[in-house]
N, CA, C and O of each residue as an XYZ file, in Angstrom:
280
protein
N      14.647    -11.847      6.201
C      14.007    -10.714      5.865
C      12.493    -10.975      6.436
O      11.904    -12.042      6.269
N      12.009     -9.978      7.054
C      10.087    -10.352      7.554
C       9.680    -10.881      6.891
O      10.220    -10.916      5.786
N       8.458    -11.641      7.129
C       7.905    -12.303      6.279
C       6.104    -11.793      6.964
O       6.030    -11.443      8.143
N       4.862    -11.819      6.111
C       3.709    -11.212      7.053
C       2.380    -12.370      6.373
O       2.145    -12.902      5.289
N       1.871    -12.342      7.495
C       0.761    -13.574      7.145
C      -0.632    -12.976      8.230
O      -0.575    -12.604      9.402
N      -1.535    -13.047      7.525
C      -2.753    -12.934      8.480
C      -3.106    -13.887      9.570
O      -3.281    -15.088      9.360
N      -3.198    -13.364     10.657
C      -3.652    -14.085     11.900
C      -4.307    -14.505     11.987
O      -4.360    -15.463     12.757
N      -5.797    -13.912     10.906
C      -6.975    -14.940     11.102
C      -7.177    -16.504     10.017
O      -7.476    -17.684     10.196
N      -6.800    -15.605      8.866
C      -6.691    -16.739      7.719
C      -5.540    -17.348      7.603
O      -5.748    -18.497      7.213
N      -4.460    -17.143      7.748
C      -3.274    -17.459      7.210
C      -3.093    -16.893      5.820
O      -2.258    -17.718      5.450
N      -3.238    -16.170      4.865
C      -3.464    -15.641      4.124
C      -1.667    -14.691      4.260
O      -1.107    -14.374      5.309
N      -1.022    -14.391      2.429
C       0.037    -13.216      2.792
C      -0.122    -12.620      1.722
O       0.890    -12.583      1.021
N      -1.099    -12.088      1.286
C      -1.147    -11.466      0.619
C      -2.337    -10.234      1.011
O      -3.497    -10.479      1.343
N      -1.699     -8.815      0.873
C      -2.491     -7.512      1.516
C      -3.118     -6.431      1.033
O      -3.160     -6.557     -0.191
N      -3.806     -5.080      1.494
C      -3.726     -4.607      0.485
C      -3.312     -3.210      1.700
O      -3.748     -3.109      2.847
N      -2.533     -2.438      1.119
C      -1.771     -1.452      1.821
C      -1.763      0.109      1.352
O      -2.329      0.305      0.277
N      -1.337      0.979      1.849
C      -1.241      2.205      1.406
C      -0.361      2.537      1.066
O       0.492      1.993      1.769
N       0.332      3.471     -0.005
C       1.785      3.921     -0.081
C       1.406      5.594     -0.866
O       0.350      5.962     -1.382
N       2.395      6.165     -0.740
C       2.799      7.275     -1.192
C       3.343      7.823     -2.124
O       4.373      8.380     -1.744
N       3.133      7.952     -3.284
C       4.045      8.244     -4.377
C       3.169      9.124     -5.513
O       1.953      9.192     -5.692
N       4.336      9.795     -6.233
C       4.208     10.712     -7.083
C       3.667     10.468     -8.353
O       4.133      9.423     -8.807
N       3.026     10.904     -8.960
C       2.630     10.849    -10.446
C       3.132     11.805    -11.373
O       3.590     12.885    -11.000
N       3.074     11.496    -12.424
C       3.516     12.240    -13.853
C       1.812     12.687    -14.202
O       1.066     11.712    -14.285
N       1.229     13.912    -14.386
C       0.378     14.165    -15.446
C       0.641     15.257    -15.833
O       1.287     16.128    -15.250
N      -0.036     15.296    -17.247
C      -0.850     15.854    -18.127
C      -1.588     17.191    -17.738
O      -2.531     16.870    -17.015
N      -1.555     18.490    -17.908
C      -2.308     19.608    -17.701
C      -2.632     19.700    -18.137
O      -2.626     18.785    -18.960
N      -3.738     21.217    -18.536
C      -4.025     21.890    -19.297
C      -3.588     23.329    -18.849
O      -2.829     23.417    -17.883
N      -4.097     24.665    -19.605
C      -3.575     25.637    -20.021
C      -3.768     26.583    -18.290
O      -3.186     27.605    -17.926
N      -4.818     25.725    -17.530
C      -5.197     26.222    -16.045
C      -4.520     25.311    -14.923
O      -4.974     25.262    -13.780
N      -3.520     24.672    -15.292
C      -3.376     23.717    -14.476
C      -3.559     22.823    -13.936
O      -2.958     22.252    -13.026
N      -4.970     22.508    -14.804
C      -5.995     21.263    -14.054
C      -5.920     19.535    -14.750
O      -5.710     19.208    -15.918
N      -6.115     18.872    -13.840
C      -5.336     17.654    -14.596
C      -6.175     17.071    -15.781
O      -7.394     17.189    -15.904
N      -5.327     16.427    -16.627
C      -5.790     15.862    -17.826
C      -5.833     14.533    -17.438
O      -6.679     13.968    -16.746
N      -4.681     14.029    -18.034
C      -4.552     12.790    -17.915
C      -2.649     12.559    -16.887
O      -1.599     13.186    -16.750
N      -3.211     11.393    -16.486
C      -2.097     10.707    -15.955
C      -0.533      9.893    -17.008
O      -0.548      8.792    -17.558
N       0.647     10.914    -16.977
C       1.203     10.312    -17.633
C       2.291      8.844    -17.294
O       2.927      8.070    -18.008
N       2.034      9.025    -15.567
C       3.179      8.000    -15.207
C       2.464      7.747    -13.974
O       2.379      8.521    -13.020
N       1.876      6.404    -14.097
C       1.228      6.372    -12.348
C       2.041      6.231    -10.970
O       1.530      6.234     -9.850
N       3.665      6.084    -11.327
C       4.478      6.393    -10.289
C       5.475      6.204    -10.993
O       5.996      5.399    -11.765
N       5.606      7.221    -10.490
C       7.219      7.890    -10.337
C       8.020      7.757     -9.571
O       9.093      7.283     -9.947
N       7.849      8.085     -8.311
C       8.646      7.631     -6.987
C       7.696      7.216     -6.008
O       6.498      7.481     -6.105
N       8.172      6.605     -5.117
C       7.748      6.184     -3.833
C       8.079      7.022     -2.594
O       9.030      6.695     -1.884
N       7.373      8.023     -2.331
C       8.130      8.583     -1.462
C       7.533      8.081     -0.006
O       8.000      8.748      0.918
N       6.374      6.799      0.507
C       6.235      6.388      1.725
C       5.852      5.152      1.553
O       5.016      5.141      0.649
N       6.103      3.773      2.098
C       5.747      2.544      1.753
C       4.979      2.308      2.689
O       4.475      3.193      3.380
N       4.820      1.304      2.813
C       3.759      1.146      3.984
C       4.684      0.538      5.477
O       5.537     -0.326      5.270
N       4.499      0.948      6.677
C       4.854      1.135      7.656
C       4.163      0.101      9.212
O       3.114     -0.529      9.079
N       4.715      0.096     10.174
C       4.675     -0.833     11.372
C       3.317      0.074     11.667
O       2.704     -0.499     12.567
N       2.625      1.256     11.256
C       2.040      1.774     11.917
C       0.644      2.055     10.822
O      -0.301      2.728     11.231
N       0.644      1.560      9.645
C      -0.236      1.597      9.322
C      -0.818      0.475      8.661
O      -0.122     -0.479      8.310
N      -2.347      0.538      8.420
C      -3.519     -0.441      8.564
C      -3.335     -1.562      7.486
O      -4.233     -1.302      6.685
N      -2.848     -2.372      7.144
C      -2.731     -3.517      6.255
C      -4.530     -3.828      6.155
O      -5.391     -3.374      6.908
N      -4.690     -4.624      5.126
C      -6.192     -5.666      5.172
C      -5.639     -6.856      4.223
O      -5.122     -7.019      3.118
N      -5.969     -7.408      5.080
C      -5.834     -9.210      4.167
C      -6.277     -9.252      3.235
O      -7.302     -8.586      3.382
N      -6.239     -9.700      1.953
C      -6.504     -9.962      0.669
C      -7.504    -10.898      0.484
O      -7.996    -11.091     -0.628
N      -7.868    -11.529      1.529
C      -8.642    -12.718      1.243
C      -9.749    -12.650      2.306
O     -10.927    -12.751      1.964
N      -9.478    -12.522      3.281
C     -10.341    -12.488      4.885
C     -10.733    -11.067      5.169
O     -11.650    -10.963      5.983
N     -10.005     -9.392      4.444
C     -10.295     -8.583      4.806
C     -10.163     -7.989      6.127
O     -10.612     -6.926      6.557
N      -9.305     -9.078      6.804
C      -8.711     -8.848      8.477
C      -8.242     -7.682      8.265
O      -7.566     -7.518      7.249
N      -8.525     -6.360      9.340
C      -7.748     -4.981      9.193
C      -6.801     -4.727     10.591
O      -7.261     -4.917     11.717
N      -5.762     -4.386     10.403
C      -4.881     -4.320     11.372
C      -3.426     -3.813     10.998
O      -2.951     -3.919      9.867
N      -2.699     -3.182     12.217
C      -1.605     -2.206     11.887
C      -0.810     -3.726     11.272
O      -1.149     -4.901     11.410
N       0.374     -3.099     10.555
C       1.379     -4.501      9.756
C       1.487     -5.584     11.655
O       1.068     -6.687     12.004
N       2.058     -4.766     12.176
C       3.262     -5.346     13.302
C       2.369     -6.933     13.381
O       2.730     -8.110     13.409
N       0.982     -6.195     13.397
C       0.335     -8.056     14.177
C       0.483     -8.830     12.807
O       1.025     -9.879     13.155
N       0.328     -8.877     11.659
C       0.750    -10.055     10.730
C       1.774    -10.582     10.978
O       1.738    -11.804     10.833
N       3.280     -9.915     11.501
C       4.199    -10.133     11.570
C       4.375    -11.963     11.848
O       3.944    -12.441     12.897
N       5.086    -12.908     10.724
C       5.477    -14.133     11.297
C       6.164    -14.124     12.490
O       7.043    -13.284     12.681
N       5.784    -15.217     13.584
C       7.010    -15.566     14.419
C       7.765    -16.325     13.993
O       7.353    -17.372     13.493
N       9.376    -15.972     14.073
C      10.104    -16.994     13.849
C      10.576    -17.976     14.459
O      11.275    -18.796     13.863
């Protein structure tokens, strides 16, 4: 299993972007009213080309820069 670590501070928690589908309640015009399910399906999780942000020191870089050497 791959493990990730911030090269600046050593932390191992990050902010990343994922694409998900949501369940929505809409009105008679199809306008959003409320979210009924915040995450029904993950369409795209973080990849090597996506930017990750360290949750501790805010260092931002592509995911592969956070990959720990074995």
